[in-house]
C-alpha positions as semicolon CSV with decimal commas, in nm:
position;residue;x (nm);y (nm);z (nm)
1;M;-2,564;0,549;2,988
2;K;-2,354;0,680;2,686
3;K;-2,646;0,842;2,542
4;N;-2,748;1,042;2,881
5;L;-2,377;1,129;2,931
6;S;-2,362;1,286;2,595
7;R;-2,686;1,467;2,644
8;R;-2,559;1,598;3,007
9;F;-2,249;1,718;2,825
10;R;-2,456;1,910;2,577
11;R;-2,674;2,095;2,828
12;R;-2,390;2,235;2,986
13;H;-2,294;2,431;2,684
14;V;-2,520;2,725;2,658
15;A;-2,326;2,947;2,424
16;V;-2,503;2,866;2,120
17;A;-2,855;2,715;2,013
18;L;-2,822;2,525;1,687
19;A;-3,093;2,241;1,765
20;L;-2,856;1,963;1,732
21;T;-2,900;1,588;1,814
22;T;-2,684;1,291;1,928
23;L;-2,693;0,968;1,770
24;A;-2,697;0,675;2,029
25;A;-2,504;0,359;1,963
26;G;-2,254;0,155;2,163
27;V;-1,876;0,160;2,118
28;A;-1,759;-0,161;1,916
29;A;-1,488;-0,391;2,040
30;Y;-1,170;-0,375;1,840
31;A;-0,855;-0,560;1,748
32;D;-0,646;-0,677;2,047
33;D;-0,316;-0,544;1,892
34;F;-0,415;-0,146;1,939
35;S;-0,272;-0,012;2,230
36;H;-0,454;0,217;2,395
37;D;-0,595;0,428;2,710
38;R;-0,825;0,203;2,894
39;N;-1,007;0,505;3,050
40;F;-1,061;0,676;2,687
41;H;-1,371;0,636;2,475
42;F;-1,516;0,831;2,183
43;W;-1,925;0,838;2,203
44;P;-2,123;0,808;1,876
45;G;-2,262;1,128;1,779
46;N;-2,010;1,357;1,891
47;L;-1,748;1,531;1,714
48;V;-1,343;1,514;1,704
49;V;-1,127;1,818;1,615
50;S;-0,755;1,744;1,550
51;R;-0,550;2,031;1,749
52;S;-0,158;2,077;1,779
53;V;0,018;2,246;2,051
54;Y;0,361;2,444;2,023
55;D;0,556;2,404;2,349
56;N;0,714;2,752;2,318
57;N;1,040;2,662;2,378
58;A;1,302;2,912;2,284
59;S;1,585;2,649;2,266
60;N;1,409;2,487;1,952
61;V;1,566;2,730;1,725
62;Q;1,909;2,903;1,802
63;V;1,938;3,250;1,669
64;G;2,213;3,241;1,381
65;Q;2,145;2,861;1,331
66;V;2,180;2,784;0,948
67;L;1,866;2,612;0,813
68;P;1,752;2,404;0,642
69;P;1,935;2,113;0,834
70;N;2,173;1,926;0,639
71;C;2,107;2,139;0,342
72;P;2,312;1,982;0,029
73;S;2,490;2,249;-0,177
74;A;2,342;2,119;-0,501
75;S;2,024;2,264;-0,402
76;G;2,132;2,602;-0,434
77;A;1,864;2,705;-0,192
78;C;2,049;2,689;0,138
79;G;1,994;2,971;0,393
80;G;2,264;3,250;0,423
81;A;2,522;3,235;0,680
82;S;2,363;3,474;0,892
83;G;2,154;3,196;1,014
84;A;1,800;3,207;1,159
85;P;1,681;3,568;1,292
86;Y;1,474;3,452;1,561
87;D;1,477;3,165;1,846
88;G;1,196;2,915;1,933
89;T;0,988;3,181;2,107
90;Y;0,594;3,168;1,998
91;P;0,488;3,345;1,775
92;Y;0,810;3,499;1,679
93;V;0,969;3,166;1,556
94;W;0,757;3,173;1,261
95;N;0,903;3,462;1,116
96;D;1,220;3,211;1,060
97;V;1,000;3,095;0,740
98;L;1,119;3,439;0,570
99;Y;1,467;3,321;0,602
100;D;1,403;2,942;0,555
101;A;1,130;2,880;0,314
102;S;1,118;2,505;0,440
103;F;1,068;2,607;0,799
104;G;0,853;2,422;1,042
105;I;0,859;2,249;1,377
106;T;0,701;1,934;1,471
107;A;0,431;1,927;1,769
108;R;0,214;1,710;1,943
109;I;-0,128;1,611;1,796
110;Y;-0,438;1,577;2,031
111;L;-0,787;1,464;1,949
112;D;-1,057;1,666;2,127
113;Q;-1,403;1,493;2,163
114;I;-1,665;1,759;2,168
115;T;-2,056;1,752;2,155
116;P;-2,198;1,903;1,833
117;D;-2,249;2,257;1,997
118;G;-1,875;2,264;2,109
119;W;-1,863;2,132;2,489
120;L;-1,536;1,949;2,545
121;I;-1,582;1,592;2,665
122;N;-1,226;1,482;2,671
123;T;-0,904;1,474;2,479
124;L;-0,665;1,184;2,350
125;E;-0,291;1,258;2,287
126;V;-0,150;1,085;1,970
127;P;0,151;0,880;2,109
128;N;0,474;1,085;2,035
129;S;0,869;1,107;2,130
130;E;0,763;1,284;2,464
131;R;0,474;1,048;2,535
132;P;0,593;0,724;2,373
133;S;0,416;0,371;2,326
134;A;0,621;0,073;2,209
135;R;0,341;-0,095;2,068
136;E;0,185;0,205;1,905
137;G;0,498;0,389;1,785
138;E;0,466;0,789;1,722
139;L;0,319;1,052;1,514
140;V;0,352;1,436;1,517
141;T;0,231;1,718;1,289
142;S;0,426;2,035;1,171
143;F;0,283;2,296;1,360
144;S;0,243;2,565;1,125
145;S;0,137;2,328;0,810
146;K;-0,205;2,453;0,782
147;S;-0,321;2,162;0,529
148;E;-0,257;1,875;0,795
149;L;-0,457;1,658;1,010
150;G;-0,768;1,632;0,795
151;L;-0,994;1,360;0,984
152;H;-1,221;1,123;0,811
153;L;-1,409;0,821;0,927
154;S;-1,363;0,493;0,777
155;L;-1,630;0,373;0,533
156;D;-1,777;0,149;0,792
157;G;-1,758;0,417;1,058
158;R;-1,563;0,229;1,324
159;Y;-1,233;0,395;1,262
160;L;-1,108;0,752;1,216
161;S;-0,776;0,808;1,020
162;F;-0,534;1,112;0,955
163;M;-0,191;1,143;0,851
164;G;0,149;1,293;1,031
165;Y;0,538;1,232;1,032
166;V;0,705;0,962;1,201
167;A;0,962;1,197;1,356
168;P;1,048;1,343;1,741
169;V;0,838;1,643;1,867
170;N;1,025;1,982;1,793
171;K;1,216;1,850;1,505
172;I;1,302;2,114;1,267
173;D;1,187;2,133;0,901
174;V;1,021;1,783;0,885
175;S;0,756;1,882;0,696
176;N;0,967;1,961;0,364
177;S;1,200;1,655;0,426
178;N;1,263;1,373;0,194
179;T;1,117;1,033;0,291
180;P;1,381;0,759;0,287
181;L;1,310;0,581;-0,052
182;A;1,231;0,907;-0,235
183;I;1,559;1,121;-0,182
184;D;1,577;1,461;-0,408
185;P;1,924;1,574;-0,434
186;T;1,798;1,925;-0,506
187;N;1,571;1,971;-0,212
188;P;1,731;2,199;0,044
189;D;1,618;2,017;0,329
190;G;1,842;1,741;0,336
191;Q;1,690;1,519;0,607
192;S;1,468;1,218;0,563
193;F;1,146;1,092;0,755
194;Y;0,860;0,874;0,697
195;R;0,504;0,989;0,676
196;G;0,250;0,806;0,855
197;V;-0,133;0,724;0,859
198;A;-0,287;0,686;1,196
199;L;-0,591;0,484;1,269
200;V;-0,774;0,511;1,590
201;D;-1,096;0,330;1,713
202;G;-1,367;0,430;1,957
203;A;-1,179;0,322;2,254
204;G;-0,878;0,527;2,161
205;H;-0,657;0,231;2,001
206;F;-0,405;0,349;1,772
207;R;-0,223;0,170;1,470
208;F;0,018;0,346;1,259
209;T;0,119;0,261;0,892
210;E;0,456;0,433;0,786
211;T;0,494;0,541;0,408
212;N;0,717;0,684;0,160
213;T;0,461;0,882;0,004
214;Y;0,478;1,283;0,002
215;S;0,840;1,319;0,001
216;G;0,953;1,697;0,009
217;N;0,599;1,799;0,135
218;N;0,277;1,670;0,346
219;G;0,019;1,423;0,352
220;R;-0,285;1,579;0,452
221;S;-0,592;1,327;0,483
222;A;-0,680;0,957;0,454
223;I;-0,987;0,766;0,434
224;Y;-0,973;0,393;0,516
225;N;-1,195;0,170;0,291
226;N;-1,265;-0,148;0,499
227;V;-1,560;-0,263;0,335
228;D;-1,664;-0,536;0,106
229;G;-1,323;-0,709;0,161
230;A;-1,110;-0,385;0,098
231;N;-0,816;-0,286;0,313
232;V;-0,666;0,028;0,192
233;F;-0,611;0,407;0,279
234;Y;-0,707;0,664;-0,007
235;T;-0,480;0,965;0,088
236;A;-0,449;1,328;-0,024
237;G;-0,121;1,539;-0,023
238;N;0,151;1,701;-0,187
239;A;0,536;1,599;-0,297
240;G;0,820;1,776;-0,406
241;N;1,058;2,071;-0,279
242;G;1,322;2,067;-0,527
243;S;1,403;2,150;-0,885
244;N;1,256;2,010;-1,204
245;P;1,267;1,746;-1,313
246;Q;1,165;1,565;-1,012
247;P;1,284;1,217;-0,913
248;V;1,058;0,915;-1,010
249;G;0,992;0,869;-0,641
250;V;0,884;1,205;-0,568
251;I;0,647;1,232;-0,896
252;Q;0,499;0,871;-0,809
253;G;0,439;0,963;-0,429
254;T;0,232;1,260;-0,463
255;G;-0,152;1,357;-0,482
256;A;-0,386;1,072;-0,444
257;Q;-0,201;0,772;-0,295
258;W;-0,296;0,404;-0,233
259;I;-0,138;0,280;0,082
260;V;-0,183;-0,068;0,233
261;P;-0,216;-0,050;0,619
262;S;0,060;-0,249;0,800
263;E;0,000;-0,524;1,051
264;L;0,330;-0,474;1,223
265;P;0,421;-0,253;1,508
266;E;0,575;0,061;1,357
267;A;0,936;-0,018;1,473
268;L;0,920;-0,320;1,271
269;Q;0,775;-0,148;0,962
270;N;0,993;-0,130;0,625
271;P;0,775;0,062;0,386
272;G;0,876;0,017;0,014
273;A;0,780;0,220;-0,298
274;T;0,481;0,437;-0,334
275;T;0,176;0,334;-0,521
276;P;-0,022;0,625;-0,663
277;Q;-0,409;0,567;-0,667
278;A;-0,501;0,857;-0,940
279;S;-0,365;1,148;-1,099
280;F;-0,499;1,442;-1,329
281;S;-0,295;1,659;-1,587
282;V;-0,424;1,994;-1,737
283;T;-0,346;1,811;-2,059
284;A;-0,661;1,629;-2,043
285;L;-0,836;1,968;-2,097
286;G;-0,610;2,049;-2,388
287;D;-0,392;2,289;-2,221
288;K;-0,024;2,272;-2,213
289;A;0,149;2,039;-1,980
290;D;0,248;2,188;-1,627
291;K;0,546;2,106;-1,399
292;I;0,508;1,700;-1,380
293;G;0,339;1,588;-1,069
294;K;0,198;1,965;-0,942
295;D;-0,135;1,923;-1,083
296;D;-0,199;1,681;-0,820
297;N;-0,157;1,913;-0,520
298;F;-0,454;1,771;-0,342
299;R;-0,579;1,908;0,000
300;G;-0,939;1,787;0,086
301;M;-1,113;1,451;0,006
302;T;-1,445;1,267;0,083
303;V;-1,594;0,942;-0,056
304;Y;-1,975;0,957;-0,144
305;N;-2,195;0,696;-0,325
306;N;-1,867;0,477;-0,424
307;V;-1,681;0,761;-0,558
308;V;-1,370;0,928;-0,429
309;Y;-1,324;1,287;-0,455
310;Y;-1,041;1,560;-0,416
311;T;-0,984;1,896;-0,406
312;K;-0,707;2,117;-0,517
313;G;-0,669;2,472;-0,372
314;S;-0,325;2,582;-0,388
315;G;-0,006;2,613;-0,586
316;S;0,035;2,785;-0,932
317;N;-0,012;2,447;-1,130
318;G;-0,317;2,272;-1,214
319;V;-0,682;2,374;-1,172
320;N;-0,815;2,487;-0,836
321;T;-1,145;2,274;-0,814
322;V;-1,303;1,953;-0,723
323;Y;-1,223;1,630;-0,904
324;F;-1,339;1,252;-0,894
325;V;-1,152;0,957;-0,946
326;D;-1,315;0,774;-1,256
327;T;-1,280;0,403;-1,236
328;T;-1,495;0,338;-1,522
329;G;-1,251;0,526;-1,769
330;T;-1,573;0,671;-1,952
331;A;-1,695;0,952;-1,742
332;C;-1,491;1,231;-1,900
333;P;-1,325;1,195;-2,232
334;K;-1,215;1,570;-2,226
335;G;-1,139;1,594;-1,846
336;V;-1,486;1,722;-1,733
337;G;-1,765;1,513;-1,599
338;V;-1,977;1,355;-1,372
339;P;-1,930;1,002;-1,227
340;V;-2,109;0,698;-1,403
341;A;-2,397;0,567;-1,229
342;G;-2,307;0,241;-1,045
343;A;-1,924;0,313;-1,058
344;R;-1,727;0,130;-0,789
345;L;-1,450;0,227;-0,560
346;P;-1,094;0,213;-0,680
347;S;-0,979;-0,155;-0,614
348;A;-0,623;-0,133;-0,720
349;P;-0,354;0,123;-0,754
350;L;-0,256;0,320;-1,096
351;S;-0,075;0,144;-1,338
352;F;0,213;0,366;-1,503
353;N;0,525;0,331;-1,668
354;A;0,824;0,444;-1,453
355;A;1,058;0,464;-1,776
356;T;0,871;0,770;-1,866
357;L;0,735;0,915;-1,544
358;Q;0,954;1,224;-1,558
359;Q;0,869;1,303;-1,914
360;D;0,490;1,229;-1,933
361;G;0,396;1,207;-1,532
362;L;0,092;0,962;-1,427
363;P;-0,171;0,898;-1,652
364;T;-0,479;1,060;-1,606
365;N;-0,753;0,893;-1,436
366;M;-0,946;1,173;-1,288
367;C;-1,208;1,394;-1,378
368;I;-1,296;1,780;-1,295
369;L;-1,660;1,764;-1,149
370;A;-1,870;1,925;-1,425
371;G;-1,973;2,308;-1,359
372;L;-1,702;2,357;-1,107
373;P;-1,381;2,545;-1,222
374;A;-1,199;2,413;-1,523
375;V;-0,961;2,690;-1,614
376;P;-0,587;2,640;-1,509
377;A;-0,493;2,877;-1,189
378;K;-0,228;3,057;-1,426
379;T;-0,494;3,171;-1,671
380;A;-0,823;3,202;-1,484
381;T;-0,961;3,535;-1,409
382;T;-1,137;3,431;-1,096
383;V;-0,943;3,158;-0,858
384;S;-1,134;2,967;-0,585
385;Y;-0,964;2,787;-0,315
386;P;-1,170;2,472;-0,234
387;F;-1,029;2,275;0,061
388;G;-1,306;2,048;0,253
389;I;-1,608;1,904;0,071
390;W;-1,921;1,725;0,201
391;F;-2,226;1,594;0,020
392;A;-2,544;1,635;0,180
393;D;-2,715;1,410;-0,071
394;A;-2,675;1,346;-0,453
395;N;-2,773;1,675;-0,542
396;T;-2,613;1,896;-0,282
397;L;-2,252;1,960;-0,225
398;Y;-2,089;2,187;0,022
399;V;-1,751;2,309;-0,062
400;A;-1,518;2,515;0,201
401;D;-1,309;2,759;0,031
402;E;-1,025;2,886;0,248
403;G;-0,978;3,221;0,074
404;D;-0,644;3,329;-0,109
405;G;-0,436;3,388;0,214
406;Y;-0,316;3,735;0,059
407;T;-0,083;3,889;0,318
408;G;0,091;4,115;0,067
409;G;0,032;4,465;0,236
410;T;-0,141;4,686;0,482
411;D;-0,463;4,589;0,299
412;L;-0,467;4,240;0,405
413;Y;-0,786;4,273;0,605
414;T;-0,975;4,473;0,362
415;H;-0,852;4,228;0,102
416;A;-0,981;3,916;0,302
417;A;-1,316;4,090;0,362
418;A;-1,393;4,155;0,009
419;Q;-1,359;3,810;-0,105
420;T;-1,665;3,648;-0,307
421;T;-1,577;3,280;-0,301
422;A;-1,430;3,238;0,028
423;G;-1,653;3,064;0,314
424;L;-1,897;2,778;0,220
425;Q;-2,019;2,724;-0,117
426;K;-2,341;2,533;-0,196
427;W;-2,338;2,348;-0,504
428;V;-2,670;2,187;-0,683
429;F;-2,673;1,935;-0,940
430;N;-2,889;1,973;-1,247
431;A;-2,992;1,625;-1,362
432;A;-3,109;1,751;-1,714
433;S;-2,767;1,929;-1,796
434;K;-2,549;1,665;-1,574
435;S;-2,366;1,973;-1,438
436;W;-2,343;2,144;-1,104
437;S;-2,397;2,505;-1,025
438;L;-2,311;2,742;-0,735
439;A;-2,639;2,835;-0,557
440;Y;-2,488;3,070;-0,320
441;T;-2,197;3,111;-0,063
442;L;-2,236;3,146;0,312
443;Q;-2,004;3,420;0,460
444;T;-2,248;3,597;0,740
445;G;-2,081;3,528;1,089
446;L;-1,724;3,444;0,961
447;N;-1,628;3,803;0,997
448;L;-1,391;3,764;0,702
449;G;-1,096;4,038;0,726
450;Q;-1,196;4,147;1,078
451;P;-0,891;4,118;1,308
452;Y;-0,974;3,946;1,679
453;T;-0,770;3,921;1,975
454;V;-0,569;3,607;2,099
455;R;-0,484;3,626;2,478
456;N;-0,097;3,672;2,524
457;Y;-0,029;3,753;2,161
458;P;0,184;4,040;2,110
459;A;0,034;4,364;2,033
460;G;0,093;4,611;1,734
461;S;0,293;4,481;1,420
462;N;0,527;4,201;1,363
463;P;0,872;4,354;1,322
464;A;0,961;4,101;1,044
465;T;0,659;4,183;0,817
466;Q;0,567;4,527;0,931
467;L;0,194;4,382;0,928
468;P;-0,027;4,357;1,235
469;W;0,001;4,013;1,447
470;S;-0,385;3,995;1,473
471;P;-0,529;3,695;1,271
472;A;-0,832;3,751;1,093
473;T;-1,056;3,474;0,927
474;D;-0,987;3,429;0,560
475;G;-1,227;3,153;0,477
476;L;-1,290;2,795;0,583
477;R;-1,084;2,463;0,529
478;Q;-1,183;2,120;0,695
479;L;-1,541;2,036;0,665
480;T;-1,798;1,786;0,788
481;G;-2,187;1,785;0,823
482;R;-2,505;1,597;0,886
483;V;-2,891;1,610;0,761
484;D;-3,118;1,676;1,041
485;E;-3,477;1,576;1,074
486;D;-3,625;1,921;1,029
487;G;-3,510;1,942;0,669
488;K;-3,205;2,148;0,738
489;V;-2,814;2,063;0,735
490;T;-2,575;2,135;1,006
491;L;-2,224;2,192;0,912
492;W;-1,900;2,222;1,117
493;A;-1,567;2,370;0,960
494;V;-1,236;2,497;1,075
495;T;-1,127;2,857;0,951
496;S;-0,843;2,979;0,765
497;T;-0,664;3,291;0,879
498;I;-0,456;3,581;0,730
499;S;-0,225;3,792;0,958
500;G;0,113;3,964;0,970
501;G;0,279;3,671;1,136
502;G;0,561;3,488;0,942
503;D;0,362;3,207;0,877
504;T;-0,020;3,233;0,902
505;G;-0,059;2,824;0,966
506;A;0,044;2,903;1,303
507;D;-0,242;3,155;1,384
508;P;-0,494;3,055;1,625
509;D;-0,808;2,962;1,433
510;K;-1,172;2,860;1,485
511;L;-1,412;2,588;1,490
512;V;-1,737;2,733;1,338
513;A;-2,088;2,597;1,265
514;I;-2,391;2,699;1,066
515;R;-2,724;2,554;0,959
516;D;-2,866;2,577;0,617
517;E;-3,204;2,476;0,453
518;L;-3,123;2,152;0,255
519;S;-3,393;2,231;-0,033
520;N;-3,296;2,571;-0,064
521;T;-3,129;2,741;-0,345
522;S;-3,191;3,095;-0,319
523;A;-2,919;3,331;-0,203
524;A;-3,176;3,565;-0,050
525;R;-3,363;3,300;0,142
526;A;-3,010;3,217;0,299
527;A;-2,953;3,575;0,392
528;D;-3,023;3,525;0,737
529;E;-2,812;3,227;0,817
530;H;-2,498;3,292;0,975
531;F;-2,196;3,124;1,131
532;V;-2,145;3,081;1,490
533;T;-1,804;3,026;1,649
534;L;-1,770;2,700;1,886
535;R;-1,416;2,690;1,993
536;T;-1,116;2,936;1,942
537;A;-0,771;2,806;1,943
538;K;-0,574;2,949;2,242
539;F;-0,195;3,103;2,236
540;G;0,028;2,824;2,094
541;E;-0,260;2,617;1,938
542;V;-0,419;2,538;1,606
543;L;-0,727;2,359;1,512
544;R;-0,715;2,121;1,203
545;G;-0,972;1,881;1,118
546;V;-1,334;1,791;1,222
547;S;-1,508;1,483;1,183
548;F;-1,776;1,274;1,361
549;T;-1,658;1,018;1,608
550;P;-1,594;0,654;1,552
551;G;-1,911;0,461;1,559
552;T;-2,129;0,729;1,421
553;D;-2,355;0,595;1,159
554;T;-2,264;0,816;0,847
555;R;-2,283;0,523;0,577
556;S;-2,576;0,725;0,386
557;S;-2,297;0,958;0,290
558;W;-2,105;0,704;0,093
559;H;-2,346;0,422;-0,021
């Protein structure tokens, strides 16, 4: 019955023809302590897209309101006495980031179940302060924080996980707040909120785990390892919003984290100190040390063949590239290498010396994947911006590059269109050299730098930036895919944008898809492949993560 239902939904969508198939499987039963909507189900073989909606309430911000909230004078970065120049009206409200560098507003999270060709089946709202659940708790996102709400299936495929904030809807500047056990007195945002990891199953049951990780910044993705007796979240994010040196709690709570799921209701949780899973320093490459902790500004992640991979694609420190966690300690004596055959998943958090953390940082137990960029962003002549990653097989890696986000002048559109690394990169492995090489980058159909219209958006230019309001695609962020029976790969990704808006993270973006011949390594043969748009966010909406639904069999992607 569920298989037929999924097919019926797919037949109704006629906008694209991607030759996609749906897997059939039953929705498993889950733990009784998950609260849920009894009428909701994820059906295996479909997709889930995380979406956030801003409520466009003018009273969310008062003109003249001094920001950030509770700004300590010690930070030296409090907003001027004039206060916020714009109220909470969308999209003008995001111009307040030009006054308050920590500016953001929390918003509801929705999980949209769609067919692989984009037809909406149903929507699950994540519990929040406006729709509370005593048993589940609450979780929100920062609406304009473009790196948040990455979606990932657990390693057994039964659950979906993501990260957010334990805070009310419409709360200002939560994304740069401290966490309660990692207070930075130099952080201009003087508030404290836990971050949270959400776990949801095929019947819409939620469980939340509060954490002190990512103080001063945001958690971006979480993968639940629940195989072979494991019970841990591997997470990606960034921490810190203050001066240097950062407090110990900020340094140890950044980057790749190890978080044990809580068995308690959210209201009864009392999170302790953070436990890092992994770290990388450019000193492993023989380069001079960066600001401690900032090499670990991770954005995307995946697990393949029992190895955890991360991407770094922003910030002025570190290397923008793809990393992996080396559990053997032998894969990369000089900071670059490939996983050792038979390597196992991390089974314990990273050990470190808290007494020397501010001076030396966390020990390095990660490697740059050989063949991918290995030059620090500060000195690289060409910089990539990797975000989502997905392995089609052991020899084929797809990397979503979000573009450089340039909005520095009237050439913002032409600049985006001229990028060569933005889009979907296909990397292939050479077993002889034990190194990866870039085969080609797929861009056709993304229409990089071509502005598009959004219904009800203001026309012309933003008075705060003197640049056009209209967004344009700048690259790709979150990514997932599957290998089809015809030898081709279907990939789904969420776009990044540029515009003249005050914060491009608030731009309505798109969900796109493309099919690529798995065995092909020729750019010429891939010239006819093109992206199609499956969904476009509406006024006051943003799309964030994309994943298969719980219950979908994707185990071949990590075994």
